[in-house]
C-alpha positions, -999 to 999 in steps of 0.1 A, spaced: 154 437 -476 123 441 -457 105 417 -472 124 388 -460 119 393 -423 82 394 -432 88 360 -453 104 341 -425 80 353 -393 48 346 -419 65 312 -424 71 310 -385 37 319 -378 23 295 -403 45 265 -386 26 280 -349 -5 273 -365 4 237 -383 18 228 -353 -12 240 -330 -38 219 -355 -35 189 -336 -37 203 -301 -68 219 -316 -84 188 -325 -77 167 -292 -93 199 -271 -123 198 -294 -128 161 -297 -116 149 -269 -115 178 -244 -150 179 -227 -140 141 -217 -112 149 -203 -127 180 -183 -154 158 -172 -128 131 -159 -108 157 -139 -143 168 -122 -151 131 -115 -112 134 -99 -121 163 -81 -154 149 -66 -135 113 -54 -105 134 -43 -130 155 -22 -152 120 -12 -115 102 -2 -107 137 16 -137 130 38 -135 100 43 -101 104 58 -113 128 80 -142 110 92 -120 80 99 -97 102 121 -121 118 140 -143 84 146 -107 75 165 -102 104 183 -141 96 193 -134 62 207 -104 68 223 -120 101 237 -148 77 247 -134 49 262 -96 58 281 -115 95 293 -86 114 275 -92 150 263 -60 149 242 -58 119 220 -21 125 211 -13 124 247 -34 91 252 2 74 266 8 95 292 -28 98 301 -33 57 300 -10 55 329 -29 75 352 -57 50 344 -64 13 367 -48 -14 350 -80 -33 344 -93 -3 324 -65 -9 300 -68 -46 299 -100 -48 289 -104 -21 266 -86 -40 238 -101 -75 249 -138 -58 241 -127 -40 210 -111 -74 195 -145 -91 202 -164 -64 184 -139 -67 154 -142 -106 152 -178 -102 152 -175 -74 119 -148 -98 101 -171 -132 106 -200 -116 97 -192 -99 67 -162 -115 53 -155 -145 42 -116 -154 55 -123 -132 86 -92 -104 73 -87 -73 71 -82 -55 38 -59 -29 32 -32 -15 10 -20 -52 -2 -55 -51 -18 -56 -20 -29 -25 -27 -55 -38 -62 -63 -72 -40 -75 -49 -18 -96 -26 -48 -109 -52 -73 -120 -90 -63 -112 -93 -33 -137 -93 -7 -106 -117 -23 -87 -110 -35 -47 -141 -58 -27 -171 -31 -14 -186 -50 13 -154 -68 28 -137 -36 22 -168 -14 45 -163 -42 74 -123 -37 73 -129 -2 77 -151 -6 103 -128 -32 121 -100 -8 117 -115 22 133 -126 -1 163 -90 -15 165 -72 18 165 -102 34 188 -95 3 213 -56 3 218 -47 -19 183 -13 -9 178 -14 -4 140 -18 31 120 -45 45 104 -32 58 71 -38 17 55 -76 16 61 -81 47 50 -66 42 12 -86 11 10 -122 28 22 -113 56 -6 -105 29 -29 -140 15 -22 -153 47 -31 -136 50 -64 -147 9 -70 -184 22 -69 -179 49 -88 -158 30 -115 -187 4 -112 -217 28 -119 -196 47 -148 -191 10 -160 -154 25 -169 -127 2 -185 -96 -10 -168 -74 23 -175 -100 45 -163 -104 21 -133 -70 20 -122 -70 66 -128 -97 66 -103 -83 43 -80 -54 62 -78 -70 94 -73 -87 82 -46 -56 64 -29 -41 101 -36 -64 118 -14 -67 99 11 -27 97 19 -29 140 10 -57 138 35 -41 116 66 -3 135 65 -17 168 52 16 161 27 -4 171 -9 28 163 -33 35 129 -10 -4 119 -17 2 122 -53 34 102 -59 24 79 -36 -5 64 -56 19 68 -86 44 50 -71 28 25 -48 -2 15 -59 -6 21 -99 35 12 -101 44 35 -127 43 77 -135 21 78 -167 14 114 -180 -22 109 -184 -26 98 -149 -7 127 -133 -29 156 -139 -62 141 -122 -45 123 -89 -28 157 -85 -62 174 -87 -75 146 -61 -44 149 -42 -52 190 -36 -85 183 -26 -80 158 -5 -54 182 15 -77 212 10 -106 192 32 -79 181 60 -66 216 64 -109 230 64 -108 201 94 -79 202 111 -59 233 101 -23 240 82 -2 226 107 25 197 103 21 162 122 51 165 140 74 192 156 108 193 158 123 205 187 152 225 171 168 229 141 184 202 124 216 212 110 240 186 90 277 191 102 299 203 72 286 172 55 307 149 73 281 129 89 271 113 59 290 84 61 270 76 97 236 84 72 244 53 53 249 30 83 218 45 97 201 37 64 215 -2 65 205 -3 98 170 6 89 168 -15 61 174 -43 85 154 -34 110 128 -26 86 133 -65 73 130 -74 112 95 -57 117 78 -74 83 92 -110 92 80 -106 128 44 -95 113 47 -124 91 59 -150 115 32 -138 141 5 -142 117 17 -180 111 24 -187 146 -14 -175 151 -28 -192 126 -10 -227 142 -23 -223 176 -59 -214 164 -56 -249 141 -36 -265 171 -66 -257 198 -97 -250 178 -99 -214 185 -130 -200 169 -122 -176 142 -138 -143 160 -126 -146 190 -83 -145 173 -87 -110 177 -97 -108 211 -68 -128 221 -47 -103 203 -65 -76 222 -61 -97 255 -22 -96 246 -20 -61 235 -40 -51 274 -13 -71 291 17 -55 275 1 -17 275 -4 -23 315 30 -18 321 42 1 285 11 24 269 33 38 245 22 9 226 -13 21 226 -30 34 190 -6 52 163 20 63 183 25 97 175 33 105 209 61 86 209 73 94 175 71 133 183 94 122 216 117 107 195 119 134 170 126 164 198 155 138 217 131 137 251 137 98 251 169 81 269 191 57 251 172 25 270 137 40 266 144 43 230 159 6 227 127 -10 246 101 5 228 112 -3 198 110 -38 206 79 -32 223 63 -17 193 75 -45 166 61 -70 191 27 -52 194 23 -44 156 30 -82 153 5 -91 176 -24 -67 165 -19 -80 126 -11 -115 141 -48 -110 152 -63 -98 123 -77 -68 142 -71 -41 112 -46 -9 107 -15 -1 86 22 -4 89 25 33 79 27 49 113 47 20 132 73 19 106 73 63 114 76 57 151 97 27 149 120 45 126 119 78 149 132 56 179 158 36 158 174 70 144 174 87 177 191 56 192 214 54 166 217 96 169 229 94 206 257 68 201 269 85 168 271 122 184 281 105 219 308 89 197 322 120 178 303 149 195 332 178 175 317 169 144 281 158 150 252 178 145 214 167 164 208 136 173 172 142 160 182 150 131 190 106 128 155 104 141 140 121 114 162 102 92 154 68 107 117 78 104 122 81 64 142 52 60 125 21 79 89 37 67 105 31 29 117 4 35 86 -12 46 64 4 19 88 2 -9 85 38 -18 115 57 -13 99 90 -33 67 94 -16 82 83 20 107 105 17 81 137 9 57 124 32 85 131 60 92 164 52 56 175 46 49 159 85 75 179 97 80 208 77 117 203 76 129 209 39 168 217 52 179 186 58 173 164 28 204 151 19 206 133 51 167 116 45 178 110 7 207 92 18 193 69 47 160 63 25 181 50 -5 204 26 17 174 12 32 149 4 7 179 -8 -19 185 -32 18 153 -44 24 140 -47 -12 165 -77 -16 156 -93 15 119 -91 9 99 -89 -20 103 -55 -27 78 -44 2 58 -54 28 20 -51 8 43 -70 -26 51 -96 2 20 -99 14 4 -107 -21 34 -130 -24 22 -152 4 -13 -156 -12 9 -170 -48 -3 -133 -63 32 -123 -81 34 -84 -84 66 -77 -73 83 -90 -107 64 -70 -126 32 -72 -151 55 -102 -171 49 -123 -138 14 -113 -134 -5 -107 -167 -7 -148 -173 -28 -150 -143 -53 -129 -158 -62 -154 -187 -83 -186 -178 -79 -214 -205 -114 -211 -210 -114 -178 -228 -81 -185 -249 -90 -223 -260 -104 -233 -292 -135 -249 -292 -145 -282 -308 -165 -258 -335 -140 -236 -342 -125 -239 -379 -87 -241 -365 -98 -267 -341 -72 -298 -332 -85 -330 -347 -105 -355 -326 -77 -385 -327 -48 -356 -314 -69 -348 -287 -73 -382 -276 -35 -386 -281 -27 -357 -260 -51 -372 -234 -37 -407 -233 -4 -390 -232 -17 -367 -200 -10 -335 -220 -40 -320 -204 -52 -289 -189 -87 -273 -166 -111 -248 -187 -109 -232 -152 -70 -232 -150 -54 -201 -163 -22 -192 -186 -1 -192 -155 -1 -228 -151 -6 -238 -190 29 -218 -199 55 -240 -181 38 -270 -197 42 -258 -233 76 -249 -220 85 -284 -207 64 -306 -230 73 -283 -263 38 -294 -278 16 -274 -304 -14 -278 -281 -32 -293 -247 -63 -313 -245 -88 -290 -225 -109 -314 -205 -137 -316 -173 -130 -347 -156 -156 -369 -146 -162 -399 -124 -138 -425 -119 -139 -449 -147 -161 -416 -169 -141 -403 -199 -132 -372 -199 -154 -344 -214 -132 -326 -245 -139 -290 -238 -111 -274 -265 -79 -274 -273 -52 -248 -260 -27 -236 -284 4 -225 -275 4 -198 -305 -28 -184 -291 -18 -183 -255 14 -159 -265 -8 -141 -284 -28 -129 -255 1 -125 -230 22 -103 -258 -13 -78 -263 -16 -82 -227 20 -68 -223 17 -45 -256 -18 -27 -238 4 -26 -203 34 -10 -217 9 17 -233 -8 26 -206 23 33 -184 39 50 -212 7 71 -221 
């Protein structure tokens, strides 16, 4: 009887050893490289954290120097005591400096931000522009330091992406590793900006990489924690906002009100995004119409901001003072409405003026104001079954920001980590889910993806939409010396029928032609001068295009599920 249990135990031990052998092989063969990669992720996290701290310190230094305040968190209150001409001149000077920087170091005079980081992750092997990125960081720093009404998180994300790009180029890594390093940098930047390690990691996965692959999770978490540690060493372990009183959901009967708030927040988020795009189009129209030099466009926006700030200094900078006032219920209903409208207008002016900065902090401010206004009305209508109006401010803050970023998971966590209030998660989640569900159907998923869509970069629909744009015809076509090349007479027949394509075009252009004509191949030509026969470069076969597309889809799926 005693032998049977021993036999069973021996078999179980043997099974355990057999199961561990593959893991030991992986650890022995790939462990050193994995540990090395995690070490690189840690270094990138530290660098991203320092970038966020330096950027924030730079804004503080500029605001203290130019406005003369000791506490930049109270800059709105302090600005009310300054002469009007000081408030007017500072943004104009800032706009001039921004215009000079962008005109000198960028080809289009535009600031790089989160949209370019998402583009880099999707179609540029995890790389972003470096020279333009550094110039954009400097421009955004000056914008926020001189009264621009945007946020600091977007520029920090791109600055961290510049760091990861430099590392990726130095190590000559492939696209998968480059994207992972980019995710590490973004996670560190976000976590250091908000003192929010959980949200930082999920933001990188949800917004930038746009997948939750297991292989990317560990290094991104390591970098996110490193960024948070750097932030806490510099500024202490404190939350960005303090709530005035405990937020209590009154017997959960208020949930329908939070559903309505979520829908309203989605509408306001869409209005805010469209206001920014409309203002940008309007600014470009007037710039062309009056012949305004590109270098002066930020200065004009600075003049408009300065004029607005004379009467309403609440629009200056990131807006944390007003956001805090909304979260503590320190504003009246008419103040909430006015500040909300003016903040949207100020953000639109700043971004349309190409002054730099991000949209996250402004969306937090607009959301908090909207939520407080809704809460003041809701609690007045049903005071006996209502909790605190500040709970609505908290939910509105998360709902508008989540709809703008297209990131319900990470935004919900950012709100919790910003305020330290984890007891009201149900209300925030309800509002966030409704706002993102509505807004994602009225725009291209988010503010950033809509920005890219306006540039004909189609990332919102997923890899199946943008992978075709990554393949140039010249890299897929069969040249005339290929053994499987198309016969010359068939090539000329295709040319005479107009079934041609340029070698510099992409498969995004070629595939609709194949679908419309059902041809086996297109002639790849280089057109000469009028009257000169085109030069035949080769033939693009439909089967080759489909094969390249399928391989790309398979590689993307493998990366996202690894």
